N, C-alpha and C positions, 0 to 999 in steps of 0.2 A: 607416779608418786606412790609411796608406800602407804599402808593403812595407818601408820603412826603419824602421818602428816596432820598437824593441828587444823581443826576446822576454822578457828579464828587465829590470826596471827597479829599479835600486838607488839609494837616496838616498845622499848624502854623509854621512860620519861626523858632521859638524857639524849634520846635520839630524835627529839623534836628538832626539825631544821632550825638553824640560827640565822639563815639568810634566805630570802626569796630568790627564785631563779627568774631572771628577766630574759625571756626568749627573744625579745626585740633586739637585744644586743647580738645574739647569734644570727638572727634574721638579717641584720644590717651587714654583718660580716659575710654571710652567704650571698647577699645581694651584690656586694662588690666583687665577689669571687665568681658568681654564676651569671651576673648580668641582669638580675631581676630588679625592677624598680619598685620600691616600697613608698607608697604615697603618704605625704604628711597630712596632718589635720590642718584645715584652712580656716582663717578668720572669715566669718560670713559677710563682713563689710568690705575688707580689702582683698579677699581671696588669696592672701599670702599665708605662709605657714604661721601658725599661732606661736606666740611667745609666752613665757611665764607671766609677764605683765598682762597680756591679753586675757588670761584665764583666771587670774587671782580674784577678780570680783565674784566669780562663781564658785570656785573650788578652793580648798585649803592649799596654801603655798607649797608645802612639802609634797602633797599629792599631785599637784601640777608638775613639779619637778620629776616625779616618778612617771607621770603620763608621757613626758617628752624625752625620757631617758632612753637613748638608743645605744649606749656605749658600755654600761656596767652590767655584766652578766649576773653578778651577785649584789643584792641590796640587803643590808643587815636588818633583821627584825628587832625592833626595840625591846628592851628587857621587860617593860611593863606589858607588852603585847604577848610575849612568850609566857609570862606569869599567868595571864588570862587563858592562853591556849592550854595550859596544864590542867584546867578544869575538865577538858574533854578531848584533848589530844595527847598522844597520837590516836587517831581513829583506827578502827580495826580493818584489816584486809581479811576478807572471809572467802573461803572456798565454798562454792555452792554445790556441795556434794549431793544434797537431797534433790536439787533441781537436776543435776547430772543424771541421777538414777531415774527420776521421773521421765526424763527425755530419752533415756537409754542411749546416751551419746558418749563416744570416746573422748569428746572434748573435755578439757579441764577448765572450769569456769570460776573466775574470781571476781569479787566486787569490793570496791573501796566504799565503806559505809560511812556517810557523813550525817546521818540522822540522829546520832546519839548525844544531842544536846537539846536544851529547852527550846531553841528556835526551830529544831526539827530539820535543819538543812545545813548545807555547806556555807550558806551566806554569812554566818557568823565569822568566818575566817577573815573576810574583808571588812565587815562592819566594825570589828573591834580595832582594827588598824586605822580605819578612817576616823573613828571617834577619838582615838589617841592623838592623831595629828591635829585634830580640831582643838582638843583640850590644850595641847602644847602651844598652839598658836594664840591661846587666850580667848577663843570664841565662846559665845554664850549658848548657841544653839545651831541646829542643822535642819534642813528640809530634805525630803526625799519622796520618791514614789514607791509603790509596791503593786505587784500584779496579784498573784495568789496569796501573798501575805508573808512568805518566808523572809524576804529581805526586810520588810517593815518590822517584823518580829525581831530579827537579828539586830537591826539598827536600834530598836527601842531598848533591847537588853544592853547594848554597848553604850548608849547614851546614859542610861541609868547608872551604869558602872562608873562612868566618868563625870556624872553630874551635869549633863548637857540637856537642854530642851530639844524636843524633836516634834516636827510637824510632818505627818505622813499623808500623802495623797494616794488613796487606794482606788485602783480601777473599779468602776462602779459595779460591773458584773461580779467581780470577786468580793467586793464589799457586801453584796447581797447574798452570794453563794456561801461565803465563809464567815459568818458572824463571830465565831469563836476566835478566829485570828485577830479580829478587831479588839475583842475583849482582852486578849493576851497583851497586845500592844498598849492598850489603855492601862492595864495593870502595871506595866513598866513605866508609865508616866507619859506616853506619847499622845498627841492629839491626832486623831484619825479622821480624814475627810474623804467622802466619796467623790471620785473624779470622773467626769468633769463636774466642777462645783461653781457656785455663784460667788466665790471668794476671790476670783482672779479674772483678769480681762480675757485670757485664753479660754477659761471655763465658760464665761458668758457667751463667747462667740460659738463655742461648740454646742452649747445648749440651745442657742438661738437657731442654729442650723438644723439641729435634730434633738428635740427635747427628750426623745426616747433612747438616745444613744447608750450603748453599753460601755462606752469609754475605751481607752487603749493606753498602753504604757507610754506611747509617744505624747499623748495628751497630759497624762499625769506628770511626766517629766517637765513639760512646759509650765504647768502650774507650780511645781516645786521650785523650778529655776526662777520664775517670776517672783515668788515670795522671798527667795534667798537674796536676790540682787537689790531688794528694797530695804535691806537691813545691813548695817555695817558689821554687826556682831554675829551674823548668820551666814553660813555657806551651804551649798548644795552637795549632796553625796549620792552616788549611783551604785547600784548593786551588780551590774553586769556591763557588758559591751566594752567599757573603757580599758585601755592598756593597764592602768594602775590596778584594776580589779583582777584581771587575769594574773598580774604579778602576785598579788596576795594569795590567790587561789593556787599558785604553784606549789604551795605546801602540801596539797593533796597528792600531786604527782611525785613529789620528792619523797614523801613517806611511802607511797605505793611502790616506788622503784626500790627503795631500801628493803621493804618487806619481801617483795618478790625475789630480790637478790638473795635474801636469807634462805628462801625456800629453794634456791637454785632454779628458779623459773624465769622465763622471759616471754612476755606476751607476743603471740603472733597477730592478734587482733585487739585493738583498743577502741572502745565505744563510749560515747557520751551523748546525753541529750543536749540539744542545741536550740536555744531561744535567742539570748544575747551572746552566749558563748563562754560565760565565766567558768562553769564547772568542767566542760570539755577542755577548754584552754588550760585550766589548772592541772587536770589529770594527765594530759598528754605532754605538758611542757618539757620535762626532762627527756622524754622519749623523742619528742620533736627536735630537741637539741641534738640528739644522736643523729637523726636523719639529716638535719641541716649540715652537720659536720661530716657526713658521708659514712657514718657507722650504721650497722644493722638497726632496724627499728620496726615496730609493728605496722600493720595495715590499719590506718585510722578511718573511723566511720563516725560521721555526725548524724544523729537521729533527730529529725525535726518533725513538727506536726504538719500533716497535709493541709490543715486549715490555715497555716501561716508559714508557707514554704519559701523563706527568703533565699536559702542556698539553692534549692532545686528548681525554683521558678523565678527567682528574683534577678535583678540586673546589678552588675558590678559598676557602681557609679558613685560620685560624690552626692551625698544627701544629708539633710538635717537629721539630727538624732531625735527631734521632737516635732510635734504637730504645729506648735506655734512658730517654728523656724527662728528660734533665738539662739540655739546652740551652735557651736562650731560645726563645720562640714567635715564629715568623715567619708573616706572611700571604702565602701562596703557593699556586700550583697544586700539589696534592699527591695522592698515591695512598694516603696514610696512613703514618705513621712505621713501622708494623709490616709494610708491604708488602715482600715478598721477591721480587724479579724473577727470571725464569728465568736460567739460566747462559749467557747469550749472550756473544759475544766482544767486544762493545763495552763493556768493563768500566767505562770512564770515564763511561758514560751510564746506569749502573745505580743511579740515585738516585731516591728516592721523591718528591722535591719539586723545584721550580724556583726559581731566584733570585727573591727578593722584587721586585727591580727589574724583571726581565723579566715576572714574573707581573702586576705592576701595569700595566706598559705593554701587555701583551696584554689584560688585563681592560678597560682604558680604550680599546682600539682603536688604539693607536699602533704596536704590533707587529702587523703585518697578518694573519699566518697562521702556524699551527702545522701541520706535516704529519708524520704517523707513517709510517715506512717499515719494511718487513720485512727481516730479516737477509740472506736469500738474494738479494734484489733489491739490497741495499746492496753485497754482495760482487761481484755481476755488474757493477755500476757501477764498483767499485774496480778490477777486472781490466781493464775497458774503458779506464779512465783510465790505468792503469799501462802498458798496451800502446801507448798513443798518446803520453803525456807522459813516460814513463820513470821516474816516481816511484811507489813503492808506498805507498798511503795507509794511515794507521792506520784500524782499523775505525770509530772514532768519526768521524774526518774524512770517511770514505766516505759517511756519511749526507748530508753537504752535497754531496758529489760526485754522489750519486744525484739529489738534487733539482735541482742545477744542470744535469745532463744532461736531465732531464725538461723544465725550462724552456727549454733550448736547442732541444729538439725541437719544443716548442710554437711557438717562433719560426720554425722551418722550415716548419711547417704554415701559419702566418699570414703568412710572408714578412716578418717584422719584425726589424730589425737592432737588437735591444735589447742593452744592456750589462749583463752579469751579473758580479757580484763575489761570491766565496765564500771562506771561510776553510779552508785546508788546514792543520789544526792540528798535524799531526805525521806522521811516517813510520811504516810498518807493519813494520819489520824485526824487531821482537820478537814479531810476531803471525803467524808462519809456520804455526803449528798451525791457526789459523783458515783461512788460505788453503789449507792442505792439505785440510781438511775440505771446503771449497768445491770445490776441484779434483777431489776424489774423489767428489763427489756425496753426501756423508754429512751435510752441513749441514742443520739443521732450523730451522724458524721456530716460535717459541713465543710465542703471543699470549694474554695473560690473558683469561679469561672474565669475564663480569659477576659471577659468583659469586666469583672470585678477587679482583676489585676491591672487592667489598663487604666481604670480610674485611679488606682494608687500610683501607677507609674507616671501619670500626668502631673503628680505633685513633686516629682524629682526635679530640682532646679536645673535649668539649662545654662551651663556655665561656658561662655564663649572662650575658646582657646585652652580649656582645661579638660583633660580626658579622665 
């Protein structure tokens, strides 16, 4: 690349995508062509594939249709959602020139930065779409869960925009670690409850079993779903894992691909942090479409926390998406719905399972690699990135930063000028307690033992005759 290459590449406002890319449609076509079997979501009572009618009591009707849509590769983005996107999209594609210099690597490193909005992360891309469909349906409010708080913040912004009530169950460890996230959500009008709580039956059971529990996303999901199904005018929304969320997040990859094409670049390696799978799924969607169609594509790497290693140490099986076992069953890489991860600072990655889409792609070999990284190494990479690039990464995003740095150093050893693209999903300005621990040397790595994992695996349902 020449010295004149811009450090930041912005698309024009009229280049915001007007349709989401539904990778499930391409997966379905590839399945019929290549002989791969893509497992449907199952009703927990009948163990039959779910229908729109089955899921309507929980989710907005249009979102259920998107969840089950395996045929339409393009799904139009509503005009009101595009209008909202114009507040902060297109987001910049940035060449990490200063990081390249610091690493003395021949690699060309790019990142798609999603932290340039008030929520501080990519979560707003799906939040505003889900709030729009709720408003169009005539609903009065929504319930949801949040881990580190990015999704809850994004959802509170979206609900305020459309005049919807919102109740957020925030995983207790993050509720205590990140009080300012709670304040932002409350400022936008949301009610924020530490999970597990004494406001639901599921929460009561969790607290009775362990009054000191730090909580989990699976538990918070159960509480939010329980609240939603008891009100006719309320539905539940989720910020990751689901097909519909990866659909909305495809706007990240569509913009990134357009910007890279403008630069005449094509990534050799694509990296995203992976907890539930929304940002990695969104960033890689159009590139994965190329691979599924037999065209050249990057080497895909999922960076997950060693403390919650669903892809690298989990099992590919049907499991509940929540602790209370009230959600449909999804086939995914899972640590078991009862698995409670350690209280690490990447709260958005503390989920027992992985997106069914990413799980299937990983199982079939289209998602090339999953790599588990330890918390202290992640923060070392985050500090290195901040000192060279000037942006403080969210702990979740820093998992991708760590793997990108590792890959760039490999290029230095082999003298290969590969192009690396990763997702910087958000900023870390609400995560200063974590950075303080790292700076003071008090941060600890918590990696589950085989015995810990077996306790989680024991909660995976044994479904006779279903693989």
